[in-house]
C-alpha positions as CSV (number, residue, x, y, z in Angstrom):
1,X,29.5,211.6,-66.2
2,X,29.0,215.3,-66.6
3,X,31.8,217.8,-66.1
4,X,29.9,221.1,-66.6
5,X,26.9,222.4,-68.3
6,X,26.8,225.8,-70.0
7,X,24.0,227.6,-71.6
8,X,21.2,230.0,-71.1
9,X,19.8,230.3,-67.6
10,X,16.1,229.4,-68.2
11,X,14.9,229.4,-64.6
12,X,16.4,230.1,-61.2
13,X,15.3,229.7,-57.6
14,X,17.4,229.7,-54.4
15,X,17.7,225.9,-54.6
16,X,17.6,225.1,-58.3
17,X,18.7,226.4,-61.7
18,X,17.5,225.2,-65.1
19,X,20.1,225.6,-67.8
20,X,19.0,225.4,-71.5
21,X,21.8,223.7,-73.3
22,X,21.1,222.9,-77.0
23,X,17.4,222.9,-76.5
24,X,17.4,220.6,-73.4
25,X,16.7,222.1,-70.0
26,X,18.9,220.6,-67.3
27,X,17.6,221.0,-63.7
28,X,20.5,221.4,-61.3
29,X,20.3,221.7,-57.5
30,X,22.5,224.6,-56.4
31,X,23.8,226.2,-53.2
32,X,23.0,229.7,-52.1
33,X,26.6,230.7,-52.9
34,X,26.1,229.6,-56.5
35,X,22.7,231.3,-56.6
36,X,24.3,234.6,-55.5
37,X,27.0,234.2,-58.2
38,X,24.6,233.6,-61.1
39,X,21.4,235.5,-60.2
40,X,22.2,238.4,-62.5
41,X,23.6,236.3,-65.4
42,X,21.8,235.2,-68.6
43,X,24.5,232.7,-69.7
44,X,26.0,230.4,-67.1
45,X,28.6,227.6,-66.8
46,X,28.0,225.3,-63.8
47,X,30.3,222.6,-62.7
48,X,28.3,219.4,-62.2
49,X,28.3,216.5,-59.8
50,X,25.8,213.7,-60.5
51,X,24.2,212.0,-57.5
52,X,22.7,208.6,-58.4
53,X,20.2,207.2,-56.0
54,X,17.8,204.3,-56.2
55,X,14.9,206.5,-57.0
56,X,16.6,209.5,-58.8
57,X,19.5,210.9,-60.7
58,X,20.2,214.4,-59.4
59,X,22.5,216.9,-60.9
60,X,24.1,219.3,-58.5
61,X,25.6,222.5,-60.0
62,X,28.4,224.7,-58.7
63,X,29.7,228.1,-59.9
64,X,33.3,227.2,-59.2
65,X,35.3,224.0,-59.4
66,X,36.5,224.6,-55.8
67,X,32.9,224.5,-54.5
68,X,32.3,221.2,-56.4
69,X,35.6,219.8,-55.0
70,X,34.5,220.7,-51.4
71,X,31.1,219.1,-52.1
72,X,32.8,215.9,-53.2
73,X,35.0,215.9,-50.2
74,X,32.0,216.3,-47.9
75,X,30.2,213.4,-49.6
76,X,33.2,211.2,-48.7
77,X,32.5,211.7,-45.0
78,X,30.4,209.0,-43.5
79,X,26.9,210.3,-42.7
80,X,27.1,213.3,-45.0
81,X,24.8,213.1,-48.0
82,X,24.2,215.4,-50.9
83,X,21.5,217.4,-49.1
84,X,23.7,218.0,-46.1
85,X,26.7,218.9,-48.2
86,X,24.6,221.4,-50.2
87,X,23.3,222.9,-46.9
88,X,26.9,223.3,-45.6
89,X,28.0,225.0,-48.8
90,X,24.9,227.2,-48.7
91,X,25.7,228.3,-45.1
92,X,29.5,228.7,-45.4
93,X,31.8,229.7,-48.3
94,X,34.4,227.2,-49.5
95,X,37.1,229.4,-47.8
96,X,35.2,229.6,-44.5
97,X,34.6,225.8,-44.5
98,X,38.2,225.1,-45.5
99,X,39.5,227.3,-42.7
100,X,37.2,225.8,-40.2
101,X,38.3,222.3,-41.0
102,X,42.0,223.3,-41.1
103,X,41.8,225.1,-37.8
104,X,39.6,222.4,-36.2
105,X,36.8,224.8,-35.6
106,X,34.1,222.2,-34.8
107,X,31.8,224.8,-33.4
108,X,31.6,226.8,-36.7
109,X,30.9,223.6,-38.7
110,X,28.2,222.6,-36.1
111,X,26.4,225.9,-36.6
112,X,25.2,224.7,-40.0
113,X,21.6,223.6,-39.8
114,X,21.3,219.8,-39.4
115,X,24.9,219.2,-38.4
116,X,25.3,217.8,-34.9
117,X,28.4,217.6,-32.7
118,X,29.4,214.1,-33.8
119,X,29.0,214.9,-37.5
120,X,30.9,218.1,-37.2
121,X,33.8,216.3,-35.4
122,X,33.8,213.6,-38.1
123,X,33.9,216.2,-40.9
124,X,36.8,218.0,-39.3
125,X,38.7,214.8,-38.5
126,X,38.2,213.1,-41.9
127,X,38.9,216.2,-44.0
128,X,41.6,217.9,-42.1
129,X,44.4,216.2,-44.1
130,X,42.6,216.7,-47.4
131,X,42.1,220.5,-46.9
132,X,45.3,220.9,-44.9
133,X,47.2,220.9,-48.2
134,X,45.2,223.9,-49.4
135,X,47.4,227.0,-49.2
136,X,46.3,229.8,-47.0
137,X,48.9,232.1,-48.6
138,X,47.0,235.4,-49.3
139,X,48.9,236.0,-52.5
140,X,47.9,232.7,-54.0
141,X,44.3,233.1,-52.8
142,X,44.1,236.6,-54.3
143,X,45.1,235.3,-57.7
144,X,42.5,233.1,-59.4
145,X,44.8,232.5,-62.4
146,X,47.6,231.1,-60.2
147,X,45.1,229.0,-58.3
148,X,43.5,227.8,-61.5
149,X,46.9,226.9,-63.0
150,X,47.8,224.9,-60.0
151,X,44.5,223.1,-60.0
152,X,44.9,222.2,-63.6
153,X,48.4,221.0,-63.0
154,X,47.3,219.0,-60.0
155,X,44.5,217.4,-62.0
156,X,46.9,216.4,-64.8
157,X,49.4,214.9,-62.3
158,X,46.7,212.9,-60.6
159,X,45.6,211.6,-64.0
160,X,49.2,210.5,-64.7
161,X,49.0,208.4,-61.6
162,X,50.7,210.5,-58.9
163,X,49.2,210.6,-55.4
164,X,47.1,213.8,-55.0
165,X,48.7,214.8,-51.7
166,X,52.3,214.4,-53.0
167,X,51.5,216.2,-56.2
168,X,49.8,219.1,-54.4
169,X,52.7,219.4,-51.9
170,X,55.2,219.7,-54.8
171,X,53.0,222.2,-56.7
172,X,52.6,224.4,-53.6
173,X,56.4,224.7,-53.5
174,X,56.7,225.9,-57.1
175,X,56.9,229.4,-58.5
176,X,53.4,231.0,-58.8
177,X,54.4,232.7,-62.1
178,X,54.6,229.4,-64.0
179,X,51.9,228.4,-66.5
180,X,50.2,225.0,-66.3
181,X,52.7,223.4,-68.6
182,X,55.6,224.8,-66.6
183,X,54.1,223.7,-63.3
184,X,53.7,220.1,-64.6
185,X,57.2,219.9,-66.0
186,X,58.8,221.2,-62.7
187,X,56.6,218.9,-60.6
188,X,57.6,215.9,-62.7
189,X,61.2,216.7,-62.0
190,X,60.5,216.6,-58.2
191,X,58.1,213.6,-58.1
């Protein structure tokens, strides 16, 4: 399993990126949002999700962990494959998609090419609880460090065996000024 690939950006199109890492070129399928974020860079770090099919092993690359997490959530919806999930994340930003799901905006989800009414409803229904825990607090959203600290703490708590929803709820109630270690310690007291 790959976590991320970093290296020299050897080739880039709107749909793919080739990252030279230690003399090996990794072909990654990317979203338009990722393309926009890396098009002016020479060195990149892309978060990876590997899709294994009968006929191929495909690496999908994302500029942020949040985009990869949304991709994985979309893959968990019945009827949504890797190509559809990439199309959704190319058409909408993670924040737009999260807000659309949280506010049950089926019409916005349905505007994505290839998404019909039933699929859009299924996406909203199945992911509403999973993205509902995402904070819409502007101060948290404006600070990537706070968001990153809470993501790291959440990941650690899940690895320790705590349910993701419960750990996320506790973390959202904690002080935003705490570092990762402080967040974990405080969350452990409340879990």
